[in-house]
MARLO-900474 format. One record per residue: residue in one letter; x, y, z of N, C-alpha, C in turn. Coordinates in steps of 0.1 Angstrom, whole numbers, always signed. Layout:
<atom><code>A</code><n_east>X</n_east><n_north>Y</n_north><n_up>Z</n_up><ca_east>X</ca_east><ca_north>Y</ca_north><ca_up>Z</ca_up><c_east>X</c_east><c_north>Y</c_north><c_up>Z</c_up></atom>
...
//
This chain:
<atom><code>M</code><n_east>+271</n_east><n_north>+92</n_north><n_up>-76</n_up><ca_east>+263</ca_east><ca_north>+92</ca_north><ca_up>-64</ca_up><c_east>+273</c_east><c_north>+100</c_north><c_up>-58</c_up></atom>
<atom><code>T</code><n_east>+269</n_east><n_north>+113</n_north><n_up>-48</n_up><ca_east>+278</ca_east><ca_north>+118</ca_north><ca_up>-41</ca_up><c_east>+283</c_east><c_north>+120</c_north><c_up>-31</c_up></atom>
<atom><code>A</code><n_east>+271</n_east><n_north>+109</n_north><n_up>-18</n_up><ca_east>+265</ca_east><ca_north>+103</ca_north><ca_up>-6</ca_up><c_east>+273</c_east><c_north>+94</c_north><c_up>-2</c_up></atom>
<atom><code>S</code><n_east>+282</n_east><n_north>+98</n_north><n_up>+11</n_up><ca_east>+293</ca_east><ca_north>+79</ca_north><ca_up>+17</ca_up><c_east>+278</c_east><c_north>+73</c_north><c_up>+15</c_up></atom>
<atom><code>A</code><n_east>+289</n_east><n_north>+63</n_north><n_up>+19</n_up><ca_east>+282</ca_east><ca_north>+48</ca_north><ca_up>+11</ca_up><c_east>+282</c_east><c_north>+45</c_north><c_up>+34</c_up></atom>
<atom><code>P</code><n_east>+268</n_east><n_north>+44</n_north><n_up>+36</n_up><ca_east>+264</ca_east><ca_north>+37</ca_north><ca_up>+51</ca_up><c_east>+269</c_east><c_north>+27</c_north><c_up>+54</c_up></atom>
<atom><code>P</code><n_east>+274</n_east><n_north>+23</n_north><n_up>+69</n_up><ca_east>+277</ca_east><ca_north>+14</ca_north><ca_up>+73</ca_up><c_east>+275</c_east><c_north>+3</c_north><c_up>+67</c_up></atom>
<atom><code>L</code><n_east>+272</n_east><n_north>-15</n_north><n_up>+69</n_up><ca_east>+267</ca_east><ca_north>-24</ca_north><ca_up>+69</ca_up><c_east>+255</c_east><c_north>-28</c_north><c_up>+80</c_up></atom>
<atom><code>D</code><n_east>+257</n_east><n_north>-14</n_north><n_up>+88</n_up><ca_east>+244</ca_east><ca_north>-24</ca_north><ca_up>+98</ca_up><c_east>+237</c_east><c_north>-13</c_north><c_up>+90</c_up></atom>
<atom><code>D</code><n_east>+236</n_east><n_north>-3</n_north><n_up>+82</n_up><ca_east>+225</ca_east><ca_north>+7</ca_north><ca_up>+79</ca_up><c_east>+218</c_east><c_north>+1</c_north><c_up>+68</c_up></atom>
<atom><code>L</code><n_east>+225</n_east><n_north>-12</n_north><n_up>+61</n_up><ca_east>+217</ca_east><ca_north>-17</ca_north><ca_up>+47</ca_up><c_east>+201</c_east><c_north>-21</c_north><c_up>+50</c_up></atom>
<atom><code>A</code><n_east>+201</n_east><n_north>-24</n_north><n_up>+63</n_up><ca_east>+185</ca_east><ca_north>-32</ca_north><ca_up>+61</ca_up><c_east>+176</c_east><c_north>-18</c_north><c_up>+59</c_up></atom>
<atom><code>L</code><n_east>+182</n_east><n_north>-6</n_north><n_up>+62</n_up><ca_east>+168</ca_east><ca_north>+10</ca_north><ca_up>+54</ca_up><c_east>+164</c_east><c_north>+6</c_north><c_up>+44</c_up></atom>
<atom><code>L</code><n_east>+179</n_east><n_north>+7</n_north><n_up>+38</n_up><ca_east>+175</ca_east><ca_north>+11</ca_north><ca_up>+19</ca_up><c_east>+178</c_east><c_north>-4</c_north><c_up>+19</c_up></atom>
<atom><code>D</code><n_east>+179</n_east><n_north>-15</n_north><n_up>+22</n_up><ca_east>+171</ca_east><ca_north>-26</ca_north><ca_up>+18</ca_up><c_east>+159</c_east><c_north>-24</c_north><c_up>+11</c_up></atom>
<atom><code>R</code><n_east>+153</n_east><n_north>-20</n_north><n_up>+28</n_up><ca_east>+138</ca_east><ca_north>-17</ca_north><ca_up>+28</ca_up><c_east>+135</c_east><c_north>-7</c_north><c_up>+14</c_up></atom>
<atom><code>H</code><n_east>+140</n_east><n_north>+1</n_north><n_up>+15</n_up><ca_east>+137</ca_east><ca_north>+14</ca_north><ca_up>+2</ca_up><c_east>+137</c_east><c_north>-1</c_north><c_up>-6</c_up></atom>
<atom><code>I</code><n_east>+152</n_east><n_north>-6</n_north><n_up>-11</n_up><ca_east>+147</ca_east><ca_north>-13</ca_north><ca_up>-23</ca_up><c_east>+137</c_east><c_north>-25</c_north><c_up>-27</c_up></atom>
<atom><code>T</code><n_east>+134</n_east><n_north>-27</n_north><n_up>-17</n_up><ca_east>+124</ca_east><ca_north>-34</ca_north><ca_up>-22</ca_up><c_east>+106</c_east><c_north>-29</c_north><c_up>-19</c_up></atom>
<atom><code>E</code><n_east>+104</n_east><n_north>-15</n_north><n_up>-19</n_up><ca_east>+93</ca_east><ca_north>-6</ca_north><ca_up>-16</ca_up><c_east>+95</c_east><c_north>-2</c_north><c_up>-28</c_up></atom>
<atom><code>A</code><n_east>+106</n_east><n_north>+3</n_north><n_up>-37</n_up><ca_east>+111</ca_east><ca_north>+6</ca_north><ca_up>-50</ca_up><c_east>+108</c_east><c_north>-2</c_north><c_up>-58</c_up></atom>
<atom><code>F</code><n_east>+109</n_east><n_north>-19</n_north><n_up>-56</n_up><ca_east>+108</ca_east><ca_north>-25</ca_north><ca_up>-64</ca_up><c_east>+91</c_east><c_north>-32</c_north><c_up>-63</c_up></atom>
<atom><code>T</code><n_east>+82</n_east><n_north>-31</n_north><n_up>-55</n_up><ca_east>+69</ca_east><ca_north>-30</ca_north><ca_up>-54</ca_up><c_east>+64</c_east><c_north>-17</c_north><c_up>-65</c_up></atom>
<atom><code>D</code><n_east>+62</n_east><n_north>-13</n_north><n_up>-62</n_up><ca_east>+60</ca_east><ca_north>+0</ca_north><ca_up>-75</ca_up><c_east>+62</c_east><c_north>+2</c_north><c_up>-88</c_up></atom>
<atom><code>L</code><n_east>+77</n_east><n_north>-5</n_north><n_up>-87</n_up><ca_east>+80</ca_east><ca_north>-8</ca_north><ca_up>-96</ca_up><c_east>+71</c_east><c_north>-20</c_north><c_up>-107</c_up></atom>
<atom><code>R</code><n_east>+67</n_east><n_north>-30</n_north><n_up>-99</n_up><ca_east>+60</ca_east><ca_north>-42</ca_north><ca_up>-108</ca_up><c_east>+42</c_east><c_north>-37</c_north><c_up>-110</c_up></atom>
<atom><code>A</code><n_east>+42</n_east><n_north>-25</n_north><n_up>-93</n_up><ca_east>+33</ca_east><ca_north>-18</ca_north><ca_up>-101</ca_up><c_east>+27</c_east><c_north>-9</c_north><c_up>-109</c_up></atom>
<atom><code>T</code><n_east>+36</n_east><n_north>-3</n_north><n_up>-112</n_up><ca_east>+34</ca_east><ca_north>+6</ca_north><ca_up>-123</ca_up><c_east>+37</c_east><c_north>-2</c_north><c_up>-137</c_up></atom>
<atom><code>R</code><n_east>+41</n_east><n_north>-11</n_north><n_up>-136</n_up><ca_east>+41</ca_east><ca_north>-19</ca_north><ca_up>-149</ca_up><c_east>+27</c_east><c_north>-25</c_north><c_up>-153</c_up></atom>
<atom><code>A</code><n_east>+23</n_east><n_north>-30</n_north><n_up>-143</n_up><ca_east>+10</ca_east><ca_north>-35</ca_north><ca_up>-146</ca_up><c_east>+3</c_east><c_north>-30</c_north><c_up>-149</c_up></atom>
<atom><code>V</code><n_east>+0</n_east><n_north>-17</n_north><n_up>-142</n_up><ca_east>-13</ca_east><ca_north>-10</ca_north><ca_up>-144</ca_up><c_east>-3</c_east><c_north>+1</c_north><c_up>-163</c_up></atom>
<atom><code>A</code><n_east>+7</n_east><n_north>-3</n_north><n_up>-166</n_up><ca_east>+11</ca_east><ca_north>+4</ca_north><ca_up>-181</ca_up><c_east>+9</c_east><c_north>-4</c_north><c_up>-190</c_up></atom>
<atom><code>A</code><n_east>+2</n_east><n_north>-24</n_north><n_up>-188</n_up><ca_east>+2</ca_east><ca_north>-32</ca_north><ca_up>-193</ca_up><c_east>-13</c_east><c_north>-31</c_north><c_up>-192</c_up></atom>
<atom><code>R</code><n_east>-22</n_east><n_north>-23</n_north><n_up>-188</n_up><ca_east>-32</ca_east><ca_north>-30</ca_north><ca_up>-194</ca_up><c_east>-44</c_east><c_north>-11</c_north><c_up>-197</c_up></atom>
<atom><code>T</code><n_east>-30</n_east><n_north>-3</n_north><n_up>-191</n_up><ca_east>-33</ca_east><ca_north>+10</ca_north><ca_up>-203</ca_up><c_east>-20</c_east><c_north>+16</c_north><c_up>-202</c_up></atom>
<atom><code>G</code><n_east>-15</n_east><n_north>+17</n_north><n_up>-218</n_up><ca_east>-3</ca_east><ca_north>+21</ca_north><ca_up>-226</ca_up><c_east>+4</c_east><c_north>+34</c_north><c_up>-223</c_up></atom>
<atom><code>N</code><n_east>-11</n_east><n_north>+44</n_north><n_up>-215</n_up><ca_east>-5</ca_east><ca_north>+59</ca_north><ca_up>-224</ca_up><c_east>+6</c_east><c_north>+62</c_north><c_up>-214</c_up></atom>
<atom><code>R</code><n_east>+12</n_east><n_north>+75</n_north><n_up>-226</n_up><ca_east>+21</ca_east><ca_north>+81</ca_north><ca_up>-224</ca_up><c_east>+25</c_east><c_north>+79</c_north><c_up>-210</c_up></atom>
<atom><code>Q</code><n_east>+14</n_east><n_north>+84</n_north><n_up>-198</n_up><ca_east>+17</ca_east><ca_north>+87</ca_north><ca_up>-184</ca_up><c_east>+24</c_east><c_north>+77</c_north><c_up>-177</c_up></atom>
<atom><code>N</code><n_east>+14</n_east><n_north>+67</n_north><n_up>-182</n_up><ca_east>+22</ca_east><ca_north>+51</ca_north><ca_up>-178</ca_up><c_east>+30</c_east><c_north>+45</c_north><c_up>-179</c_up></atom>
<atom><code>Q</code><n_east>+35</n_east><n_north>+50</n_north><n_up>-188</n_up><ca_east>+48</ca_east><ca_north>+49</ca_north><ca_up>-193</ca_up><c_east>+61</c_east><c_north>+53</c_north><c_up>-187</c_up></atom>
<atom><code>D</code><n_east>+57</n_east><n_north>+67</n_north><n_up>-185</n_up><ca_east>+67</ca_east><ca_north>+76</ca_north><ca_up>-176</ca_up><c_east>+65</c_east><c_north>+73</c_north><c_up>-164</c_up></atom>
<atom><code>S</code><n_east>+57</n_east><n_north>+68</n_north><n_up>-155</n_up><ca_east>+56</ca_east><ca_north>+67</ca_north><ca_up>-146</ca_up><c_east>+67</c_east><c_north>+49</c_north><c_up>-147</c_up></atom>
<atom><code>T</code><n_east>+70</n_east><n_north>+43</n_north><n_up>-151</n_up><ca_east>+75</ca_east><ca_north>+29</ca_north><ca_up>-157</ca_up><c_east>+91</c_east><c_north>+35</c_north><c_up>-157</c_up></atom>
<atom><code>T</code><n_east>+92</n_east><n_north>+45</n_north><n_up>-167</n_up><ca_east>+106</ca_east><ca_north>+45</ca_north><ca_up>-166</ca_up><c_east>+110</c_east><c_north>+47</c_north><c_up>-155</c_up></atom>
<atom><code>R</code><n_east>+100</n_east><n_north>+58</n_north><n_up>-143</n_up><ca_east>+106</ca_east><ca_north>+70</ca_north><ca_up>-132</ca_up><c_east>+106</c_east><c_north>+58</c_north><c_up>-120</c_up></atom>
<atom><code>A</code><n_east>+97</n_east><n_north>+47</n_north><n_up>-121</n_up><ca_east>+98</ca_east><ca_north>+36</ca_north><ca_up>-113</ca_up><c_east>+114</c_east><c_north>+30</c_north><c_up>-111</c_up></atom>
<atom><code>E</code><n_east>+116</n_east><n_north>+26</n_north><n_up>-131</n_up><ca_east>+129</ca_east><ca_north>+18</ca_north><ca_up>-126</ca_up><c_east>+138</c_east><c_north>+23</c_north><c_up>-126</c_up></atom>
<atom><code>E</code><n_east>+141</n_east><n_north>+39</n_north><n_up>-130</n_up><ca_east>+155</ca_east><ca_north>+49</ca_north><ca_up>-124</ca_up><c_east>+151</c_east><c_north>+48</c_north><c_up>-107</c_up></atom>
<atom><code>H</code><n_east>+142</n_east><n_north>+49</n_north><n_up>-104</n_up><ca_east>+146</ca_east><ca_north>+52</ca_north><ca_up>-92</ca_up><c_east>+151</c_east><c_north>+30</c_north><c_up>-87</c_up></atom>
<atom><code>L</code><n_east>+143</n_east><n_north>+26</n_north><n_up>-90</n_up><ca_east>+150</ca_east><ca_north>+13</ca_north><ca_up>-84</ca_up><c_east>+166</c_east><c_north>+14</c_north><c_up>-89</c_up></atom>
<atom><code>N</code><n_east>+177</n_east><n_north>+13</n_north><n_up>-98</n_up><ca_east>+184</ca_east><ca_north>+14</ca_north><ca_up>-104</ca_up><c_east>+191</c_east><c_north>+21</c_north><c_up>-98</c_up></atom>
<atom><code>A</code><n_east>+192</n_east><n_north>+29</n_north><n_up>-92</n_up><ca_east>+195</ca_east><ca_north>+38</ca_north><ca_up>-84</ca_up><c_east>+203</c_east><c_north>+32</c_north><c_up>-67</c_up></atom>
<atom><code>L</code><n_east>+190</n_east><n_north>+35</n_north><n_up>-67</n_up><ca_east>+191</ca_east><ca_north>+26</ca_north><ca_up>-53</ca_up><c_east>+199</c_east><c_north>+11</c_north><c_up>-55</c_up></atom>
<atom><code>L</code><n_east>+199</n_east><n_north>+7</n_north><n_up>-63</n_up><ca_east>+204</ca_east><ca_north>-17</ca_north><ca_up>-65</ca_up><c_east>+222</c_east><c_north>-4</c_north><c_up>-66</c_up></atom>
<atom><code>E</code><n_east>+226</n_east><n_north>+5</n_north><n_up>-76</n_up><ca_east>+235</ca_east><ca_north>+13</ca_north><ca_up>-78</ca_up><c_east>+242</c_east><c_north>+16</c_north><c_up>-61</c_up></atom>
<atom><code>Y</code><n_east>+234</n_east><n_north>+24</n_north><n_up>-58</n_up><ca_east>+236</ca_east><ca_north>+33</ca_north><ca_up>-41</ca_up><c_east>+241</c_east><c_north>+21</c_north><c_up>-35</c_up></atom>
<atom><code>R</code><n_east>+234</n_east><n_north>+5</n_north><n_up>-31</n_up><ca_east>+236</ca_east><ca_north>-2</ca_north><ca_up>-25</ca_up><c_east>+250</c_east><c_north>-16</c_north><c_up>-30</c_up></atom>
<atom><code>H</code><n_east>+255</n_east><n_north>-15</n_north><n_up>-43</n_up><ca_east>+265</ca_east><ca_north>-18</ca_north><ca_up>-43</ca_up><c_east>+272</c_east><c_north>-11</c_north><c_up>-43</c_up></atom>
<atom><code>A</code><n_east>+276</n_east><n_north>+2</n_north><n_up>-46</n_up><ca_east>+287</ca_east><ca_north>+12</ca_north><ca_up>-37</ca_up><c_east>+293</c_east><c_north>+13</c_north><c_up>-23</c_up></atom>
<atom><code>A</code><n_east>+279</n_east><n_north>+6</n_north><n_up>-17</n_up><ca_east>+282</ca_east><ca_north>+6</ca_north><ca_up>+1</ca_up><c_east>+290</c_east><c_north>-7</c_north><c_up>+9</c_up></atom>
<atom><code>V</code><n_east>+283</n_east><n_north>-15</n_north><n_up>-10</n_up><ca_east>+289</ca_east><ca_north>-25</ca_north><ca_up>+2</ca_up><c_east>+304</c_east><c_north>-27</c_north><c_up>-6</c_up></atom>
<atom><code>R</code><n_east>+310</n_east><n_north>-23</n_north><n_up>-14</n_up><ca_east>+317</ca_east><ca_north>-21</ca_north><ca_up>-20</ca_up><c_east>+330</c_east><c_north>-11</c_north><c_up>-11</c_up></atom>
<atom><code>R</code><n_east>+322</n_east><n_north>+0</n_north><n_up>-11</n_up><ca_east>+335</ca_east><ca_north>+5</ca_north><ca_up>+1</ca_up><c_east>+337</c_east><c_north>-5</c_north><c_up>+14</c_up></atom>
<atom><code>Q</code><n_east>+328</n_east><n_north>-8</n_north><n_up>+18</n_up><ca_east>+324</ca_east><ca_north>-13</ca_north><ca_up>+32</ca_up><c_east>+343</c_east><c_north>-24</c_north><c_up>+27</c_up></atom>
<atom><code>A</code><n_east>+346</n_east><n_north>-32</n_north><n_up>+18</n_up><ca_east>+345</ca_east><ca_north>-43</ca_north><ca_up>+12</ca_up><c_east>+363</c_east><c_north>-34</c_north><c_up>+19</c_up></atom>
<atom><code>L</code><n_east>+360</n_east><n_north>-23</n_north><n_up>+5</n_up><ca_east>+377</ca_east><ca_north>-16</ca_north><ca_up>+1</ca_up><c_east>+380</c_east><c_north>-13</c_north><c_up>+23</c_up></atom>
<atom><code>D</code><n_east>+370</n_east><n_north>-4</n_north><n_up>+24</n_up><ca_east>+381</ca_east><ca_north>+1</ca_north><ca_up>+38</ca_up><c_east>+383</c_east><c_north>-11</c_north><c_up>+51</c_up></atom>
<atom><code>H</code><n_east>+375</n_east><n_north>-25</n_north><n_up>+46</n_up><ca_east>+381</ca_east><ca_north>-32</ca_north><ca_up>+55</ca_up><c_east>+396</c_east><c_north>-38</c_north><c_up>+52</c_up></atom>
<atom><code>L</code><n_east>+398</n_east><n_north>-39</n_north><n_up>+35</n_up><ca_east>+411</ca_east><ca_north>-39</ca_north><ca_up>+35</ca_up><c_east>+423</c_east><c_north>-36</c_north><c_up>+31</c_up></atom>
<atom><code>V</code><n_east>+416</n_east><n_north>-19</n_north><n_up>+29</n_up><ca_east>+430</ca_east><ca_north>-15</ca_north><ca_up>+33</ca_up><c_east>+426</c_east><c_north>-4</c_north><c_up>+48</c_up></atom>
<atom><code>G</code><n_east>+416</n_east><n_north>-8</n_north><n_up>+54</n_up><ca_east>+422</ca_east><ca_north>+4</ca_north><ca_up>+66</ca_up><c_east>+409</c_east><c_north>+16</c_north><c_up>+64</c_up></atom>
<atom><code>D</code><n_east>+402</n_east><n_north>+21</n_north><n_up>+75</n_up><ca_east>+391</ca_east><ca_north>+31</ca_north><ca_up>+69</ca_up><c_east>+401</c_east><c_north>+41</c_north><c_up>+72</c_up></atom>
<atom><code>P</code><n_east>+403</n_east><n_north>+47</n_north><n_up>+63</n_up><ca_east>+409</ca_east><ca_north>+65</ca_north><ca_up>+56</ca_up><c_east>+402</c_east><c_north>+72</c_north><c_up>+66</c_up></atom>
<atom><code>R</code><n_east>+391</n_east><n_north>+75</n_north><n_up>+71</n_up><ca_east>+385</ca_east><ca_north>+84</ca_north><ca_up>+80</ca_up><c_east>+393</c_east><c_north>+85</c_north><c_up>+96</c_up></atom>
<atom><code>P</code><n_east>+392</n_east><n_north>+94</n_north><n_up>+94</n_up><ca_east>+399</ca_east><ca_north>+99</ca_north><ca_up>+110</ca_up><c_east>+392</c_east><c_north>+89</c_north><c_up>+123</c_up></atom>
<atom><code>R</code><n_east>+405</n_east><n_north>+83</n_north><n_up>+133</n_up><ca_east>+388</ca_east><ca_north>+79</ca_north><ca_up>+141</ca_up><c_east>+395</c_east><c_north>+88</c_north><c_up>+159</c_up></atom>
<atom><code>P</code><n_east>+381</n_east><n_north>+87</n_north><n_up>+169</n_up><ca_east>+386</ca_east><ca_north>+102</ca_north><ca_up>+177</ca_up><c_east>+391</c_east><c_north>+96</c_north><c_up>+186</c_up></atom>
<atom><code>I</code><n_east>+404</n_east><n_north>+99</n_north><n_up>+191</n_up><ca_east>+412</ca_east><ca_north>+97</ca_north><ca_up>+200</ca_up><c_east>+405</c_east><c_north>+95</c_north><c_up>+217</c_up></atom>
<atom><code>G</code><n_east>+406</n_east><n_north>+85</n_north><n_up>+219</n_up><ca_east>+410</ca_east><ca_north>+90</ca_north><ca_up>+236</ca_up><c_east>+392</c_east><c_north>+80</c_north><c_up>+237</c_up></atom>
<atom><code>P</code><n_east>+390</n_east><n_north>+78</n_north><n_up>+254</n_up><ca_east>+379</ca_east><ca_north>+62</ca_north><ca_up>+254</ca_up><c_east>+367</c_east><c_north>+69</c_north><c_up>+245</c_up></atom>
//
């Protein structure tokens, strides 16, 4: 992903999206287990991909925050009060 990592304070929103994606995945898996047609399998695959993308993004965000803390944030800071 090319988007910059959010501050740790913003992880609550990301965590909420992850929870929703996990709930969606569970629901699509339940439907696919009852009627395993191609459309339901595709929905399950998309739900898995969405959850994986969010989890990878969260991992990158936390890692970026840790690296910024260790080496100092390279982004310029405003000068003045």
